N, C-alpha and C positions, 0 to 999 in steps of 0.2 A: 462449572462455565456459566455459574448462575448470572453473574454481570452481562456475558455475552449474549444471554434470551433475553433479556428486557427490551430489546429495541428493535425495528428493521429500517434505520434508519441510514444503512447502507453495508456495514459488511455479511460476511457469510458464513456461519458457522465450521468449524472442520476445514480452516485452510490457512495457510501460512500467509504473512504478511511483512510488509519492511517497514522497522521502527528509528533505523539510525544507520548512517553510515558506520563502518568498519573503524573508520580510523577516528572518529569521533571517540570511543570507547575505551577509556583507561583501566586504572584501579580504581580513582575515586569516583563515586557513584554519578551516575548521569538519570535526570525526570525528566521522561515525555509522557506524554497525556497522547495516549492512543486507545483504538475501539470503546472509547468511553469511560477508560479507566486510567485512572495516574500509577505508570509504571517505573520501580525504579531497576537501571542497569547497571552492572559492574563488573569485573574481570577478576578472578580468583588467581591461586598463586602459578599458576600452568596456564594462564593467559587465557582460559575459557571464558565466553561472554553468561553471565549467571542475570536472567529477568524473573522480576517478583511483582507481588502487587507494593506499589510505594506507602504500605499503613504500616505501623509497632501495631503488631493486636495489643501492645499493654493497653499505649493510652490516645491510641491513632496519628504519631507522628509522623511526619516525613521520614523514611529512613533512609533516601537520598542524600537528605541533610547532614547525614552522620559519616562515619567514616569505615574504612574496611580492616582489617585487622586479623592478617594472614587467608582463611578462607570462611571469614565471618561478616557480615555487615555489623556495627555496632549504632545502636540507635540513639539521636544527639539529645534525648530528654532524660534518659536512665543509664545508659548502655547497655541495654539489655541487648544481645550479641544471638544471630542466626546465621543458620552456615548455609551452606548451597543450595539445599533442599528446603530451607525453609523453616526449618527445626531450632526453638530457639535453643541454645547452649549453655547460658547466662543470665540468671537473673543477679548481679550485684546485690540488690538491698535484702536478697533472699540468703545471699553466703552461697557459695561453690557449691557446697551438700546440697543445696533445696532440690528437693523434688520438684520437676518443672511441670504443671499441666496440662494435657493432649492440646488444650485449646490454644496454647502461646505457639504458636507457628504462623508463618505466613504463605499466602501462596504464588507457589511458584509456576513459571511455564516454559513448555521447551521451547530453546532456541537452536539456532545455525546461525553459522555465515556464510554468506556466498556471494558472490558476484560484488562484492565492495560493502556489503551491506548487511545487517544484523536484525534476522526474520524471526519473528515470531509464531505459533504454532495455536490460532485461538480457537480450541474446540476439548473435545474429550480425549485425554490420553490414550494414547495405542502405543502396543510394542511395534508397529509398521506405520510409519508415517507415510503419507506420499511425500514425494519432491516437487522440491522449489520450483515454482513456473517461471521457465524461463525462455530463451530463444539462441536454440544453439549457433546457429547462424552469428553470432556476436562474438561469441566467445572469444574467436580466435582476432577478433578486431584490433586494430594498431591505431595507439592514440587518444583514444576518448576524453572526452572532459564532461564533468559531470558538475552537479549541484541540487540543491532541493531550497522548499522554501513550504512556508505554510499555506494553503490556498483557501481561503474564505467563502465556498462555496460545499455543501451539502457533497459527499461522497461518491452516490451515485450521477446524480449529476455532472460530477466532474470525469468519472469514466464516461457519460455518454459524450463529453463534449473529445473525448481521442476517439470518435467514432468519424465525427461530421466535418465534413470537409466544405460543402457548398454553404457554409458561411464566409467562407473566406474573401470572394469579391465583393462584398459588403461591408464585413467588418474590417479588413485589412487594404480594400482598395484605396486607402490614401499613401498607404504603404506598396501596395503589390498594383499599380495600373494593368488594366487591359487584361483582366483574366475574366474569362467565360463562368457564364453562371448554371449552365447547362452541365448534368450531372449523366454521362451518355457514352462509354457504358458504365454500368453499375453491379458487381454480384458478389453474393453475400456466401458464404460458405459455414454452415457447422459442423465439427467434429467432436464430439465429448463434450470436453468444458473449453475448446479452441475455437475461435471466431475469426475468418479470414475475410477481410472486403479485397478489392480491387475499383478500378475506374479512372476515368477523367471526366476534369472539367471543360469545359470546351465552348467557344461561343457557337452558336446559333449557324449552320450548314456548313464550319469549319471538320476540317479533316481531321486534326489530331487537337490534343490540348493538354492541359497537366495532369501529367497522370503520377498516380498516387497507387499505395498498399500497406495496408494497414493489419491487424494481427492481433489477436487481446486471450490474454489465455487466464480464466478466474484464478481468484478473484479481481486482483488489480493489474497486470501487469501487459504493456501495450507495446509493439514495436510499432514504429510507422518511418516507410519507405516512399520519400521521393523522388530517389533513384537509387540505382545501384551504389552509387559510392555517396549518399546523403542520407542514414538511417538512425537513427534514436530511438529508445526505449525508457519508457514512464514507467514508475512504480509509486501507487499510490497508497495511503492507507488513513483510514479515517482516526481522528481526532475525536471530535463527538458532531452531533448532528445538523452543525453548521461550519463546518471545518475539514480542512483535509491536508496531509503533509505527504507533497508529492517531490520526487526527488526525478531526476533524468538525466541521461547519459549521451550524450549528441557523440557519432563517428564520423567522418566528412575526411575522406580519402582521396581527393581529386590530384594532386599533384605525386610524382614519384623521388619525394625530395626527403632523405633523411628527418626526422624530427619538424616535419611539415604538419603531417597529420593532425599532433596535438595543439597546433597554434589555431589552425583550421577547425578544426571541434570546437574550440574555445570561443573563437570570434562566431561560431555560427549560435552557439547559444548564449551568447550572449545580444546577436542582432535578435533570437525570437525572446528570450526572456525578455528584454528590455523595449525593443519598441511591437514587439506584438502581445505576448499572455496576459501582462498587468496592465498596458495603458488602453489594451483593445479588449482581448476578450474580458478579460472579468470583467470592467465597462457592461457588457455586454449582459452575461450571465449571474449576476449579482442580483438583474431587476428577474430573473425567472420567480413565476409564481406556478404552483406551491413550488416552495424551495427541494421537495423531495419529492420526484417526479410521480407522479399517478395515471395508470393508461386510461381511466377514466376520462381524465382528464384531457391531456395533452392528444392532438388530433397527426397521426403519422402521417406519411407519405413516400413513395416510393423511394428515396433520395436516403430516408433514414433505416434502412433496412437495417444497418451494424448495430445502431441503438437497438430497434425492436428484436432485434436478436438477441442482443445483452438483456433487457429485460427479461424476457419470456427463458433464454438460461436462468436468468439468475433466480427467477419464481420459483422454476422446476429444482436447482438446489433447495432452497429453502425450504420445500416442500420435502423434500427426500431429508432432508437434515431434523425436520420436524418427525418425520414417520419413524426414524431412529430413534430417536427419541423418548417417543411414546412405546416402542417396541420395546426400550430399556426399563423404564420406569415399571411396563407391565411386565417385565420377568421377573426384577425386582419385587415386585407386590405377590407375587406365585412364588417367590423362593421365603417372602417372609411368612406367606399362610398357610 
């Protein structure tokens, strides 16, 4: 876990993060940059996903450029082979009977596949790992449409934007004219690692407005409901300090016609990403300074309650993770002495 403890540019340790869509992963190795590290992904003969550091310990070449032979990945430079645990099983230049050095191994990561995604557990290995964060209410939704893109914004800023609805009349006014700017009422609840917000955007004096509900589960999954029939889920993963991999699945269920749900979901997705996210949200967000939010710099108001709850929860989980590591280090030192 040494790589993950070098920076606080977004990720939290001891959490599940999405890496890639399951449908994109075959036997052939795939390279992704996530959590500040290059990771090689491939499937073994049983079809199970394997995730390991994309670096051959011999001479540093990307293993993802190699091939999969049975349940081993072969380095494209000198043919060294590593099994699903990262253990070297063959060094061709030394012969089949050669003794393989203990350090000739590759770091591997715990992975699971759920909800159409390959997830990585970024933390210390444990016998019992937590559940992957998700929302039960969308498990049985029909006809969803999904997409993913690289978002050139820091991970924390990206998560912050999920809580922010009161930018809508200003950033999206050209596409959605007539929206109110007053966020009232607005409620935020925190339960463990789960944040729930709800409210309305309305014009001054109006009896009602645009209602919404947003829920978030640490470290990176958000549910946004504009109406009970228009819901979407967003899962984010830090690439590096400047960029985030964003996956989203939209569910639109307005018409009781077989097969129409997927079409409506796809259309809603296209409108949101093509008209709103990249041409409007991104153009504003990329000007934010500092790139990584600082509670001593940004000045929050009541309407930012979801964002401030997220930042506070993130700081608490960071402190808890560091305390666990310090306790583990102290325990190890006592055993050695």
